[in-house]
Every structure is written in structure tokens, then in C-alpha cells.
C-alpha positions, 0 to 999 in steps of 0.5 A, spaced: 527 502 499 526 495 501 519 495 504 520 488 508 526 491 511 523 497 513 517 494 516 521 489 520 525 495 522 519 499 525 516 493 528 523 492 532 524 499 534 517 499 537 518 492 540 525 496 544 520 501 546 516 496 550 510 495 544 507 488 545 507 484 538 503 478 537 504 475 530 498 470 527 493 473 531 486 473 528 480 477 531 473 475 530 469 480 534 468 486 538 464 490 542 464 497 545 464 499 553 463 506 556 470 508 555 473 502 551 473 497 546 474 490 546 476 485 540 476 478 541 481 473 538 480 466 535 484 463 540 480 466 546 484 472 548 482 479 548 485 486 547 482 492 551 483 499 549 481 506 549 482 506 541 484 501 536 488 503 529 487 499 523 494 499 519 493 493 515 494 496 508 489 494 503 487 488 508 483 494 511 478 494 505 476 486 507 474 489 514 471 495 512 470 497 505 471 505 503 467 507 497 473 512 496 478 506 495 480 503 489 484 496 489 486 494 482 492 489 480 498 491 477 504 488 474 512 488 474 518 485 471 525 486 473 530 485 467 537 481 467 543 486 468 544 491 462 551 492 460 549 499 456 545 505 458 548 510 454 541 511 450 538 512 457 540 519 459 542 519 466 538 513 467 532 518 469 526 515 473 520 515 468 513 515 470 507 516 465 501 520 466 497 516 461 492 510 462 494 505 462 501 507 465 508 505 465 513 506 469 521 505 469 527 505 473 534 502 474 537 499 480 544 499 483 546 493 480 544 495 473 537 492 472 531 495 469 524 495 473 518 496 469 511 496 471 504 498 470 498 495 465 493 495 471 487 491 471 481 492 474 480 486 478 481 484 486 481 477 485 488 473 485 486 468 480 484 473 475 490 477 476 495 471 476 492 468 469 494 475 466 501 474 468 505 471 463 502 476 457 503 482 462 510 480 462 511 480 455 507 486 454 512 490 459 518 488 455 515 490 448 513 497 452 520 497 454 523 496 447 519 501 444 522 506 448 529 504 448 530 500 442 537 499 443 537 496 450 536 488 449 533 485 455 530 479 458 526 479 464 529 475 470 523 476 475 516 478 474 510 479 479 503 481 479 500 484 485 494 488 488 495 496 488 490 501 492 489 508 490 483 513 492 478 516 487 480 523 489 488 521 490 488 523 497 489 518 503 483 516 508 482 516 515 476 511 516 472 513 522 465 509 522 459 508 526 460 500 526 467 501 529 466 505 535 473 508 538 477 505 531 480 509 526 482 505 519 489 508 516 488 508 509 495 511 506 493 509 499 496 512 492 503 513 489 505 517 495 503 511 500 510 512 504 509 520 505 501 519 507 503 514 512 507 518 516 503 524 515 496 520 517 500 517 523 502 524 526 495 527 525 492 521 528 497 521 534 495 528 535 488 527 535 488 521 540 493 525 545 488 531 544 493 536 541 489 536 534 482 538 535 480 539 528 474 536 523 478 533 518 473 533 513 478 532 507 481 526 509 475 522 513 470 518 510 470 523 504 467 517 499 462 515 505 458 521 506 
């Protein structure tokens, strides 16, 4: 799945259903009223709603950190096209449970994606200074597993990755953000978690679901 196209498609679908979208809009404060919450933007506008949902991904942690969330830096390379995969049975997806872990998969245009070797930093400059050495390490790890496949890295990157201490996603509900919920679908199953939490949150806000969701709400903050 192309995550960028997927996100743009979701926004376009929402727009056709009369959802109003405001790009490059930064908020600077909020206040609670009797039945609503108001967020104020830096360009002197306001947003008033009965409930606010923060679906900002890892950026949610810069707004309201959750003790159960874990952000790290991860690395990835994409090779040039490979001519012969005969030593890789069925080109099967590989994902190690070791720490530090390695994952490998192939692409429709016959490249190899290999990633992992995470570092415990959330500082972009610190992450990026390891980029070239991580690229070389990932190539070494690939050659250890498939010595008959000779490759070169064509693309490589470092990026932040978010998980949780207990491996479960979070619906963040905090006293300092009344009438707000932070949707933190962190972890290896982030797309699945996003859909599950979105449906739970929809049902909570529409009154369909009235359960105390102790297993997904603020586990690390109690």
C-alpha cells in the first residue's frame, strides 16, 4: 500500500462528504465551555466542537505525551532491481522477532526492501547522522541471509517509528484536554489499529458504545 496515496484518498473521500479541510492550520490554545471545546488558531480563527479528535500520528506525542508510547528511529534501504531470486523461496516476507530486528520483502519491480536496526532517539539530527552506516549494515545483513544475491542500495532513509510498551494501541483521554481524544494507533499493526480505534471512537461519540475501555485508554498514565 502507498501510504501517501491512501491518506490523500481518504481526505478526498471525506471532502466529497462535505468535510471541511484546512491545510497549514496551527492551533495555539484551547478552552472548554459548558458543552463544547474551542481551539484557537495562530491566524486568529477558532474551531468549536462538541468533541475534538487528535489523529496526528507520532506528532500527537509533541502535544500530549503518553507514558505508554515509545518513539524510536528506524532505517530502511531499497535496492536496485534484482535479476535472480532463486535462492529466496517464494520471495516470502521475513520479519525477525530478535532485537535489534531485521525485516525483508520484495517489490513488484523486483527490488528488495530491508529495514530495522532501530536506535533509541527521537532527535532527527541524531537519527540522520547514522544513516550511511546503517545503510551499510543493512546491506551486510542482507548478504548474510542471501549470499547469492548481490545488490546495491538505490534509496535509503531514516524515519521515526512509534510503538507502545505493551504492544497495544492507545485512545488517549486526558484531564488537561477535556472533550478531546488522542488516537494513537502505534505499532506494527498501525493500519489495523487505526480502523479498529476509529470505529470504537465513532461508537463512543454517538452513544452506541458505553463501555469503560480500560485496556486501550491511558494504560501508561494511571
